[in-house]
Structures are given as C-alpha cells and as structure tokens.
C-alpha positions in Angstrom: 92.1 21.5 156.5 90.8 23.5 159.4 87.3 25.0 159.7 89.3 28.6 159.5 90.5 27.9 156.8 87.5 26.6 155.1 85.6 29.7 155.9 88.3 31.9 154.7 88.1 29.6 151.4 84.3 30.1 151.5 84.6 33.9 151.8 86.7 33.9 148.7 84.7 31.9 146.7 81.9 33.8 147.7 83.2 37.4 146.8 84.6 35.9 143.4 81.1 34.8 142.3 79.9 38.2 143.5 81.9 40.1 141.4 81.5 37.8 138.4 77.6 38.5 138.9 78.0 42.6 139.4 80.6 42.7 136.9 77.7 42.3 134.2 75.3 44.7 135.2 74.4 48.0 133.4 74.8 49.9 136.9 78.5 50.3 138.1 79.3 49.3 141.2 82.4 50.7 143.3 83.8 48.6 146.2 85.0 50.3 149.1 86.8 49.1 152.1 86.0 50.9 155.5 89.7 51.9 155.9 88.7 54.5 152.4 90.6 52.1 150.0 88.9 51.7 146.9 88.6 47.7 146.6 87.3 47.0 142.9 84.6 48.5 140.6 83.0 47.2 137.7 83.8 47.1 133.8 80.3 49.7 133.9 81.9 51.9 136.5 84.9 52.7 135.1 83.5 53.5 131.5 81.1 55.9 133.6 84.4 57.8 134.9 86.3 57.5 131.2 88.9 55.2 132.8 89.9 51.3 132.2 91.5 50.1 135.3 90.5 50.6 139.1 93.7 52.4 139.7 92.7 55.4 137.4 89.6 56.1 140.1 92.1 56.4 142.7 93.4 54.4 145.2 91.6 55.9 148.1 88.8 58.1 148.6 90.9 61.0 148.9 92.3 60.3 145.6 89.2 59.8 143.9 87.8 63.8 144.8 91.2 64.9 143.3 90.4 63.3 139.9 86.7 63.6 139.9 85.3 66.9 141.1 81.3 66.8 141.7 79.0 69.3 141.8 75.0 69.2 141.9 72.8 70.0 138.9 72.4 73.7 140.1 76.5 74.4 139.5 77.0 74.5 142.7 80.3 72.5 143.9 79.9 69.7 146.4 82.1 70.0 149.9 84.3 67.0 150.6 81.9 65.6 153.3 79.3 65.8 150.6 80.8 63.5 148.2 78.8 60.1 147.5 81.9 58.3 148.2 82.8 60.0 151.8 78.9 60.1 152.9 78.9 55.7 152.2 82.3 55.4 154.1 80.8 58.0 157.1 77.9 55.0 157.0 75.4 57.7 155.4 72.5 55.7 153.6 70.9 57.5 150.6 69.1 56.9 147.1 69.4 58.8 143.8 71.9 61.7 144.6 72.3 63.1 141.3 76.1 64.7 140.5 77.6 66.3 137.5 81.0 64.8 137.3 83.9 66.9 136.2 87.6 65.3 135.3 90.0 67.4 137.2 91.6 70.3 134.8 88.7 70.4 132.8 85.7 73.1 133.3 82.3 71.5 132.2 80.8 68.1 133.4 81.1 65.5 131.2 78.2 62.7 132.8 75.8 62.9 135.1 75.5 60.0 137.5 72.7 59.1 140.1 74.1 57.6 142.9 72.7 55.3 146.1 74.8 53.5 148.7 74.9 50.1 150.0 76.5 49.0 153.5 77.4 45.1 153.6 78.0 44.1 157.4 80.3 41.6 159.1 77.7 39.1 160.6 79.5 38.3 163.7 80.0 41.7 165.5 77.6 44.1 162.6 80.9 46.1 161.7 80.7 46.8 158.3 82.3 44.8 156.0 82.1 46.3 152.5 80.8 49.3 151.1 79.3 49.7 148.1 78.2 52.8 145.6 75.7 52.1 142.9 75.9 54.3 139.9 73.5 55.3 137.0 74.6 57.2 134.2 71.5 59.5 133.4 73.7 61.8 131.0 71.7 61.1 127.9 68.2 61.5 130.8 69.2 65.1 131.6 70.6 66.2 128.6 67.7 65.5 127.0 65.9 67.7 129.6 68.1 69.9 129.1 67.6 70.7 125.8 63.5 70.4 126.5 64.2 73.2 129.0 66.0 75.7 126.5 63.5 74.9 123.9 60.5 75.8 126.4 61.9 78.8 127.6 62.9 79.8 124.3 59.8 78.7 122.5 57.5 82.6 121.8 54.4 80.3 122.0 52.9 80.9 125.5 53.0 77.7 127.3 52.8 76.1 131.2 53.2 72.7 132.7 51.2 71.0 135.4 52.0 68.4 137.5 48.6 66.0 137.4 49.1 64.8 140.5 48.4 68.1 142.5 47.5 70.0 139.6 50.5 72.5 140.4 51.8 74.9 137.5 55.8 73.3 137.8 57.3 75.6 134.7 55.9 78.7 133.0 57.9 80.2 129.8 58.5 84.1 129.3 55.9 83.5 126.4 53.1 83.1 128.9 54.5 85.5 131.1 54.9 88.5 128.7 51.1 87.9 127.2 49.1 87.6 130.7 51.5 89.9 132.6 52.0 87.5 135.5 55.5 86.9 137.2 57.2 83.7 137.5 56.7 83.2 141.0 53.4 84.1 141.3 52.5 81.0 138.5 54.7 78.8 140.0 53.0 78.2 143.2 49.2 78.4 142.0 47.2 75.2 140.8 45.5 74.9 137.0 42.0 76.5 138.2 43.6 79.2 140.5 45.1 80.9 137.1 42.3 79.2 135.1 43.8 78.1 131.9 40.7 77.1 130.5 38.1 79.7 131.9 35.0 80.5 129.8 36.6 77.4 127.6 34.0 76.7 124.8 34.4 72.6 125.8 35.5 73.1 129.5 34.0 70.0 130.5 35.6 68.0 128.3 39.0 69.6 129.2 38.5 68.9 133.3 37.4 65.3 132.0 41.0 64.8 129.8 42.7 66.7 132.4 41.7 64.4 135.1 42.6 61.5 133.3 45.9 62.6 131.6 44.9 62.7 128.1 45.3 64.9 125.4 43.0 68.1 125.7 41.8 69.4 122.2 41.8 73.1 121.3 39.5 75.2 122.3 39.0 78.9 122.6 39.3 80.6 126.7 39.6 83.8 128.0 42.0 84.5 130.7 41.5 86.5 133.2 44.9 88.7 133.6 45.9 90.0 136.8 45.4 93.9 135.8 41.9 93.1 134.9 40.3 92.5 131.9 40.8 89.4 130.0 42.4 87.6 126.6 41.1 85.7 124.2 43.2 82.9 123.5 42.8 79.2 122.1 44.6 76.4 124.8 45.4 72.9 124.1 47.0 70.2 126.4 49.1 67.5 125.9 50.4 65.0 128.5 54.2 64.8 128.8 56.5 63.3 131.6 58.7 65.3 132.8 61.5 63.9 135.7 59.6 60.7 136.0 56.5 62.8 136.7 53.0 63.0 134.6 52.6 66.3 133.7 50.4 68.2 131.5 51.8 71.1 128.7 49.3 73.8 128.2 50.0 75.9 124.8 48.5 79.0 124.1 47.7 81.2 120.8 46.6 84.9 121.5 43.7 86.1 119.8 43.3 88.8 121.4 44.7 90.7 118.0 42.5 89.1 115.6 39.6 90.1 118.0 40.8 93.4 118.0 41.0 93.5 114.3 37.5 92.0 114.2 35.9 94.4 116.4 37.5 97.1 114.5 37.0 95.8 111.6 32.7 95.0 112.8 32.8 99.1 113.8 34.2 100.5 110.3 31.1 97.9 108.9 28.8 99.5 111.2 29.9 103.2 110.3 30.1 102.1 106.7 26.5 100.9 106.8 25.0 103.9 108.5 26.8 106.5 106.1 25.6 104.4 103.3 22.1 104.2 104.5 22.0 107.8 105.0 24.0 109.2 101.9 21.8 111.3 99.9 23.1 109.6 96.7 21.7 106.4 95.5 23.7 103.3 96.3 23.5 100.1 96.3 26.4 97.1 97.1 26.5 94.2 94.5 28.3 90.8 94.7 31.6 91.2 92.3 31.2 87.3 90.9 27.2 87.4 89.8 26.6 91.2 90.0 23.5 89.8 92.3 22.8 93.1 94.6 23.5 92.6 98.4 22.4 96.1 99.7 20.3 99.4 98.1 20.0 102.5 100.6 17.1 104.6 100.9 17.8 107.1 98.3 18.1 104.1 96.1 14.6 103.0 96.8 13.3 106.7 96.4 14.6 107.2 92.7 13.8 104.0 91.4 10.9 103.1 93.6 12.2 99.4 93.9 12.2 98.2 97.9 15.6 96.4 99.4 13.2 93.1 99.5 12.3 93.6 95.7 15.7 93.7 94.3 18.3 92.1 96.9 19.8 89.5 95.6 18.6 89.6 92.3 21.5 90.1 89.1 20.8 93.9 87.5 19.8 92.2 84.3 16.8 90.1 85.5 15.5 93.1 87.5 15.9 95.2 84.0 17.0 98.0 85.7 19.3 99.1 82.5 17.7 100.6 79.6 19.3 97.6 77.2 21.2 94.4 77.5 24.2 96.0 75.5 24.6 98.7 78.1 24.3 96.5 80.6 26.7 93.8 79.3 29.3 96.7 78.5 29.1 97.8 82.0 29.8 94.4 83.8 32.2 93.5 81.6 34.2 96.9 82.3 33.9 95.5 85.9 34.8 92.2 85.5 38.0 93.1 83.7 38.8 95.2 86.7 37.6 98.9 85.8 36.0 101.3 88.0 33.3 103.4 86.5 33.6 107.0 86.5 30.6 109.3 85.7 29.7 106.8 82.9 26.2 108.2 81.5 23.4 105.6 81.3 20.0 105.1 81.1 18.1 103.0 83.8 14.4 101.7 84.0 12.5 102.8 87.5 10.2 100.3 88.8 7.1 101.8 87.5 8.5 101.8 83.7 10.0 105.4 84.0 13.1 106.2 82.6 16.0 107.9 84.1 18.9 109.7 82.8 22.0 108.8 85.3 25.9 108.8 85.7 27.0 105.7 87.5 29.9 105.4 89.1 31.3 102.2 90.8 34.3 101.5 93.3 35.8 97.7 94.1 35.4 97.1 97.9 35.3 94.3 100.6 33.0 93.6 103.4 34.5 90.9 105.4 36.0 88.4 103.4 33.6 89.3 100.0 34.8 91.2 97.1 31.9 93.6 96.3 30.9 96.5 94.0 29.9 100.0 95.5 27.2 101.7 93.4 26.6 105.4 93.1 23.7 107.1 90.7 23.4 110.4 90.0 20.1 111.2 88.8 20.6 113.7 85.5 17.3 113.8 84.1 16.1 116.9 85.1 19.6 118.5 83.8 19.2 116.4 80.5 15.3 117.8 80.2 16.6 121.2 81.2 19.7 121.3 78.0 17.3 119.9 75.3 14.9 122.9 76.1 17.9 125.4 76.2 19.1 123.5 73.0 15.4 123.9 71.5 15.1 127.3 72.3 18.2 128.7 71.3 17.8 127.2 67.8 14.2 128.4 67.3 15.7 131.8 68.3 18.4 131.6 65.7 16.1 130.5 63.2 15.7 134.8 62.7 18.6 136.3 64.6 18.4 139.7 62.5 17.4 141.4 65.5 19.4 140.4 68.0 22.2 142.2 69.0 25.7 140.6 68.5 26.6 140.3 72.2 23.2 138.1 73.0 24.4 135.9 69.6 27.6 135.4 71.3 26.6 134.3 74.9 23.7 132.1 73.3 25.7 130.2 71.3 28.8 129.8 74.2 25.5 127.9 76.0 26.7 125.0 74.1 30.4 125.2 73.9 32.5 122.4 74.8 34.8 123.0 77.9 38.2 121.9 78.3 41.1 121.1 75.4 39.6 121.4 72.2 40.2 118.5 70.0 39.0 116.6 66.0 38.9 119.0 63.1 40.5 122.7 63.4 40.1 126.0 61.1 43.3 124.9 59.0 40.4 122.3 57.6 38.4 124.7 56.1 38.9 127.0 53.0 39.4 130.6 52.8 36.0 130.7 51.5 34.3 128.4 54.0 36.3 130.2 56.9 34.3 133.7 55.5 30.8 131.7 55.5 31.5 130.1 59.1 32.2 133.9 60.3 29.3 135.6 58.7 27.0 132.3 60.9 28.9 133.2 63.8 27.6 137.0 63.6 23.9 135.5 63.0 23.6 136.0 59.8 21.3 133.8 57.3 21.7 132.3 54.3 20.3 135.1 52.2 22.1 138.1 53.8 25.7 136.0 53.6 25.0 135.6 49.8 24.5 138.8 49.8 27.1 140.1 51.8 29.5 137.7 50.1 27.8 138.4 46.4 27.1 135.0 45.6 24.2 133.0 44.7 21.8 131.5 47.8 22.8 128.0 46.4 26.5 128.4 47.1 26.2 129.6 50.7 24.1 126.1 51.3 26.8 124.4 49.8 29.6 126.2 51.5 27.5 125.5 55.0 26.9 122.1 54.1 30.6 121.2 53.5 31.5 122.9 56.9 29.2 121.0 58.9 30.5 118.1 57.2 34.2 118.4 58.0 33.5 120.0 61.7 30.8 117.1 62.6 27.9 118.9 63.4 24.3 119.3 61.8 23.4 122.4 63.4 23.7 126.0 62.8 24.0 126.5 66.9 26.5 123.8 66.6 28.5 125.3 64.2 29.1 128.4 66.3 30.0 126.9 69.6 32.3 124.9 67.8 34.0 128.3 66.2 33.3 130.2 69.4 35.2 127.3 71.2 38.5 127.8 69.0 38.1 131.6 69.2 37.1 132.4 65.7 34.4 135.3 65.9 34.2 136.3 62.2 35.7 139.6 62.9 36.4 141.3 59.5 34.0 139.2 57.3 31.1 141.1 55.9 32.7 143.7 53.4 31.3 144.1 50.1 33.3 142.9 47.2 34.7 146.1 46.2 36.0 147.3 50.0 36.9 143.3 50.1 39.5 144.0 47.4 40.6 147.4 48.6 41.4 146.1 51.9 43.3 142.8 50.3 
C-alpha cells in the first residue's frame, strides 16, 4: 500500500470514528460539504426536524430551505442568506442563533432551535473541508418562557422584573402601569431606584441588602411616587427568578390605597361622630356589647348623673349601680344581648350623689372600628313625672267636691289623664245598663249622694256599683274612670232624670 492510499484509509477511519462519536450526542449535528450538499446528520438532528433520514432534510442547502422555513422569535421570516445553513456555507462564524422552525405547508412553528456553526479546515491548504451546524432543541425552554410571559402580562397583580446585574427593569405588566400611571417605555429604560419600588419601605435597608444578594425580599409596606404627583401606598415583595439565563428579581405589589382611603374616611367619620357625641345635649354613653362595659360618656351624661369619665369608663353598669334595681338591669341587658334595641324604655337610675332620676332609655347597636358597641341615650323625665303627679293629685283633690265646677271644666280636667291613641282593654259593653248610668253621672261630676238621689237608690248601692265599675275597667280612682269614659266617647248625656221622667222617656 502506497503512502497516499494509507492516508485515504486513515482519513476514512477517522471520519467513521468521528461519526460514531457525534452520533450519540444530544446536540444535533449536520455535516455540509463546501459544495452545499448535505453529507450526514446524527439522530438528534434528524429528530429535531421530524425526519428519519438525511434525504428527508434535503440533498442540498436549497432543498433544506424549501422544506423548512425559519423565522426569528419576533415572527420575522429569515431571508435566504440569513439561514444558518447558508451562513455557514458562506464561511460565517456564529453562535446561539435562535430560530423557529416551520415545516413547509404549515403556518405555526413546531420547534425552536438554537444554532451555532463550526468550520473544519484542510491541514494542507487551509480550505474548509467540512462545514458543521450544531443544533439544540430549546422548544421546551421557550414554551415555558412564553407561558410565563403570558401569565405575567395577564396577571392583574402589579409586577415588574429587574435584571440583577444592572438593576434595570426588563419587564413590566399592565397591572403595574395601571396602578402607577407610568408608560411602559418609561419603566423599561430605568433602574430600580429611579422608579423606587422600595421608597419609604418599613424595612428598606433589609430589602436593599437582599436585592444586592439576589435573595427573597419579604413583604413590606412602601410608598410609590406617581408620575403625576402624589404617592400610592403598596405592599411590595421580591422573589429571585432566572429569565433567559440571567438572574432577575420579580417585584409584586398589592395596592393598599383603597384601604388607606377607607381608613381615612372611617377615621374622619369617627371623628365627626365623636364631636357630635360629645356636644350632644342629650345624655349619652357608649358601651361594649359584650360585658356592657362603658367606653365613653358625654358631657351631658356627666351633668345628669354626676359621674365623670374616669369614674365610670371601663366599668359595667351593674358595678356602678346606675340602675335602681338589679331586675331592671338584667331585663335591659338581656334585651340587648338578644339583639333588641330599646326605644323610649322607662327606667329609673341613680345619680352619683344618690338622687333618683326617671329616664326614657334608648339604645342602638353600632360599630366603632372592629368593635361591636351599644350607644345609650337617656332622656331625663324626672321633672315631667313630678309635674304629672302633682297635676293628678290636684285633679283628685278638686273632684272630691265638684258641685261648684261647670261641666266644661270637669271635661277638661278629665281629659288631662285621657290615654292617647287607640283604646284597648274592656269597653262599655262590659258594663250593665245601671253601671253605665252610674258612670255617666260620675262623668258629670256628681258625688255618690247626688248619684243616689238622681237614680233614687241607696248610697250603699251606688258605692257597690262604683266598686264594680272600677274592677271591670281596671281603675281605682274617680278621675281615672272619667278619663276612661271620655276616651271612649261616653259623656253621660241623657242621664240624671228622676225615675218618673226616665220611665216616661222610655
């Protein structure tokens, strides 16, 4: 064997060994002759194109280009000269060109390839002996990135991503733009501390330290400065992520501005309520619904009872002994515990000096912040009750001898105690005819003797009739009987004739 034949044999053996080595690689390898014919491809390269044989890739570069259309990730189609296979034939050296591969006749790409070139030169003359395309199928990675991109942009929660190497923002979603009023290009060209997402953070120093180390930034409150002026209260947190092989930090936000406005409105409302409460001329107190502890009293309450705020706040009403008796207190507190509000409930309380005060008590369930409370209102009716009692006593004294009063005056005096509104209880039908005669004469102001003389009966008979009338209509005083009759439109007209006249009239 001559020297030339030995060299050819050795080159053939070397090529066979080379093919055996690269056949088992995960990366795809395509060997191309300088004359643009496709020489060989390993199994990985064939699988990345969905074919089983080198012939299915195409015999030449032109055939490959006809069977597989390539486009960049921005959807722009590659011109013929820009195909990696054309560039390597032209002697171009490149690395990590990312293209989407579309099978001829289809509209959507099947794979995403990351391609680099390799040129093998002839040792003798330095001319290219073999051209190599090395491919990686990065479809899964870019599909994951696409899903992340879609999720990031569609997420209503405001978010931005900064690159840790230079702290520049590389992504921003619509939620952040809507929350702050920034424009997208205004955010993406700036750094973290230009649009300070940690401004006035309650743990700002810790956040800056974690950001520099690429570690998780815990949740904290911060105030974002808005482009149109003003600030927005937010909760911000940072999570380190890897994007396109670069370490980044994902900042997410929760808008606390609605909560701040609601708290401010609530605070102003409570302030207005407090001012109104303190200035109200009606004695008022605020108590806890649970336990009936007093939380606040106004000046009118102090003036009425003599109890200052420091003496009564924080104490149950039972301990203060505000109520006249325990039964009344239990009844009122039980009603409130059962969810009922009082309206004009008549009760008697004790002032600090021991004086008794007649009151109308009303309550209303309210909330102060997160606490369930009861608003108490007291109307002092002590003077009114005393006046009514004096008036009743005066009327009763007068009606002991009414012979000198005119009937119209008697009617007016009787009506002073007449009940208001709809009359209930027993009616006139519950009385016998004789009892109605007696009641009629009572209404005309007659005493027992005059009634007996008018009806021509004994005085004891009249007293018995009067007692039965009182028992039937539920009264125990003459004035009360008159008021009962007047409320039912009974005025005694036609009664008072002597027996002969009444018999004749009948």
